[in-house]
N, C-alpha and C positions, 0 to 999 in steps of 0.2 A: 695706201697700196704701194708696195715696193715697185720701183720702176723697171727692174730686170724682168723681162718677159719669161725667163726660165722659171720664175716663181708663180706664174699664173696657173690656175687650175679651173677649167671652164666646164667641168662635168656638173650640170645643174642638179642631178640627183644627189651627188655628193654634197653640194652646197646646201641643199634643202635638208639633207640628213644631218649636217653640221648644226643647223639651227635647232633641229629637233633634239639632237644629242646634248648640246650645250644647254639650251633652254633658258639662257639668260644673256642679257646684253645691255648696251648703253644707247640712249637716244640723244643725239646732239642737235641743237637748234640755236639760231640767233634770234633772241627776243628783244623787246625794247630796253630791257635792263642789261643787255649784253649776252655773250655766249653762255649757254647752259647745257648741262648734261643730266640725264636721269638714268638710274640703274633700275632695270625691270625684268621680270620674267617675260619670255617671248614664246609664242606658239605659232608655228607655220601651219596655215590652214589648207595649203595646196594651191592657194592663189595669192595670199597676202600674209603679212606678219601682224599678229594681234598682240597687244600689251595693255597694261593699265598703270596708272599713276595715282598717287594720293591726290585728292582734290586740292590740297594745299601746296603741291609741288610747283616750283617756279615755272615749269613748262606747261602745266595742265591747261591753263586758261588761254594759251597761245597756239597750241598745236593744230587745232582743226583747220584744215586747208593749207597748212604749211608744207614745204618741201624740207625734209630732214635727212640726217645721216644716222643710220643705226650701225652699231658695231658688235659683232660676235667674235669673241676671242677663243681660240682653241689652245692646245698645249704650246708651251714655249720652253726654251732652255738656253743658257749661256754655253757658248762653244769656246773651249780653251784651245789656243794654238798648240799646246803641248800634245794634243791628241792627233795631230797631223804627222804624217811621215815627212812631208816637206816642211823644213824649218822656217821658210820665208812666208809665214802666215801671220795673221793678226786675229785678235778676238772678234767674235761676232755673236749674233743671237739668232737662233732658229725659232721660227714661230709659224702659227697658222692663224689667220685673221680673215674675217669676211666683213666688208663694208657694203651696206645696202642703202641706196638712195631712193627716195620716193616721196610721194604725197601722202599725207596723213588725213584721215577723217575720223571724227568722233563716232563711236557706235552707241546705239541706244541701250536701254537697261536690259532688254531681253537678250540682245547680242552679248552684252557684258556678262550676264549670268551664264550664257552658253559657253563663252570663252573660259570663264573661271572653272566651270564644270569639266571642260575638256582638258584644261591645264592641270587641274587637280588629279583627274583620272590618269593622265600621262605620268605625272610625278609620283603619285602614290603607287603606281605599278612598278616603280623602281625601288621602293622600300622593301627590304628583304624579309622583315619579320612582321607578323601580326596581320590583322584584317585591315584592308584599305579604308582610310577615312573618306567619307563622302560629305558633300555639302548638306545633305539631308539630315546630318547629325547636329546641325546648328539650328537652334530654335528660330522659327520664322521672323519674329520681331528683331532678334539680334542680327540675323542675316540682313534684314532691311537696313538696320542702322549701319552695319559695316559697308554695305553696297553704296550707301549715301556718301561715304567718305572717299570713294574712288571714282575715277573716270576711265572709261575704256576707249581704246583707239585701234585703228587698223592702218597699217602702212602698205600701200600699193607699191611694190618694188618696181622701180623703173631703171635702176642700174645696179648690177652685181659686180663688185670689185673684190675678188678674192686674192689673198697672198698665201701661198704655201711655200715658205722659205725653208727648205729642207736639204740644203747643200747640193741642189741639182747642178750647180756650177762646178762641182768637184767630181773627180773620178769615182768609180764604184768602190775601190779600196778605201779611199779617204772617207766616203760616206759611211762605210761600215765602221771605220775607226772612230769617227765622231759619234755615231749612233751608240757604239759600245761605251764610249766615254760618258755620254749623257745618261745612258742606262745605269752605269756604275755610280754616277753622281746623283741618282735619285730622280731622274726624269724619264721613266720608261715610256710614257705616252708619246712624247716627241720622237724618241728613238724608234718606236714602232712605226710611226708615220714616215720617218725617213726611210726605213727599210721597205715600206710599201710604195711610197711615191717619190722618193729622192733620187732614184737612179733611172 
């Protein structure tokens, strides 16, 4: 989390929407073998974050009962000093990130299946063409085999630490100049967020 308070954004609805929109993140934990990270799809349930890992993942056997850090990254982009009117600037990076700290519990097979169905429904709804895929299309024996290879978890969020670093420490004209530079340089998402939240 960036230490500058100008980059905080405490709107819980927005943070929950970010988890839903991005739908993917990283789980960090300290295990007996050292620090580890797992990359995984995420689903906000309205009260917790659910995710799953391969049974063979280095974190899978340790997470139940642990306090961990989850990270969801939003758009980001390099900010060139040449975009500022004021020449006394240095390069920086604008970004959106959400750190979630909390306790993890393992979920049972019924909850794992429900999580996977909800996750699939959410993501398939975003695919533009064709009929949505459903888990019912997988033969039951194959589905059982696949489910045996993963472990489901739920993170009870106890700490929300968002960073929306969108040039809020600059004047409105500079924010627009940087947003225009980012947009022209192929980073329209961070430019749009700057125009929405950066002033």
